[in-house]
VEXKEDREN-484465 format. One line per 3 residues: number of its first residue (from 1); their letters; for each residue x, y, z of C-alpha. Coordinates in Angstrom, 1 decimal, padded with zeros to 4 digits. Example, Ala and Ser with C-alpha at 12.3 -4.5 7.8 and 13.67 -1.06 7.14 Angstrom:
1	AS	012.3 -004.5 007.8 ~ 013.7 -001.1 007.1
! end
This chain:
1	SIQ	-036.7 016.3 175.3 ~ -035.1 013.1 174.4 ~ -031.8 014.2 175.9
4	TKS	-033.3 015.3 179.2 ~ -034.3 013.0 182.0 ~ -038.1 013.0 183.0
7	HQQ	-037.6 014.3 186.4 ~ -035.8 017.4 185.0 ~ -038.6 017.8 182.5
10	GAL	-041.2 017.5 185.5 ~ -039.4 020.0 187.5 ~ -039.2 022.5 184.4
13	QGL	-043.0 022.0 184.0 ~ -043.7 022.7 187.6 ~ -041.5 025.7 187.6
16	LVS	-043.4 027.1 184.4 ~ -046.8 026.4 186.2 ~ -045.7 028.2 189.2
19	LTN	-044.6 031.3 187.5 ~ -047.7 031.2 185.3 ~ -049.9 031.2 188.5
22	ATG	-047.7 033.9 190.2 ~ -048.1 036.1 187.2 ~ -051.9 035.5 187.0
25	VIG	-051.8 036.7 190.7 ~ -049.4 039.5 190.8 ~ -050.0 041.1 187.2
28	PLL	-053.6 042.0 187.9 ~ -052.9 043.6 191.4 ~ -049.9 045.3 190.0
31	FAV	-051.8 046.9 187.0 ~ -054.7 047.5 189.2 ~ -052.6 049.8 191.6
34	IYN	-050.8 051.4 188.6 ~ -054.1 052.3 186.9 ~ -055.6 053.7 190.2
37	HSL	-052.5 055.9 190.8 ~ -052.2 056.9 187.2 ~ -055.9 057.6 186.6
40	PIW	-056.1 061.3 188.0 ~ -053.2 062.1 185.7 ~ -054.2 060.6 182.6
43	DGW	-056.1 057.4 181.9 ~ -053.7 056.2 179.1 ~ -050.8 055.8 181.3
46	IWI	-051.7 052.1 181.8 ~ -051.5 051.3 178.0 ~ -047.9 053.0 177.8
49	IGL	-046.5 051.3 180.8 ~ -048.1 047.9 179.2 ~ -046.0 048.8 175.9
52	AFY	-043.0 049.3 178.1 ~ -043.3 045.8 179.5 ~ -043.9 044.2 176.1
55	CII	-040.9 046.0 174.8 ~ -038.6 044.7 177.8 ~ -040.0 041.2 177.2
58	ILL	-039.2 041.5 173.4 ~ -035.7 042.5 174.3 ~ -035.0 040.1 176.8
61	SMT	-036.3 037.3 174.4 ~ -034.1 038.4 171.4 ~ -031.2 038.6 173.8
64	FML	-031.8 034.9 175.0 ~ -032.3 033.8 171.5 ~ -028.9 035.3 170.5
67	TPQ	-027.1 033.6 173.1 ~ -024.4 031.2 172.2 ~ -026.2 028.3 174.0
70	AQG	-029.3 029.1 172.1 ~ -027.4 029.1 168.7 ~ -025.9 025.8 169.7
73	SKQ	-029.1 024.1 170.3 ~ -030.4 025.6 167.2 ~ -027.4 023.9 165.2
76	ETS	-027.9 020.7 166.7 ~ -031.6 020.3 165.8 ~ -030.8 021.4 162.2
79	A	-028.0 019.0 161.6
! end
């Protein structure tokens, strides 16, 4: 945070809050529709779909953490 300008930090914080609010609206609506459509087939599908979303997020997080840019920032903080 020392190397980043305050207006850039504010822009990033604003983006994160916007994404949080958007997912707070879209997520429940999306899963309500999925649950409504999957209920006649099997009421457990919503859990399987939720698990799939978590697996995708974990894989994306691990991929991001292993990028050279992320590795460089880890080395800078440990030095």
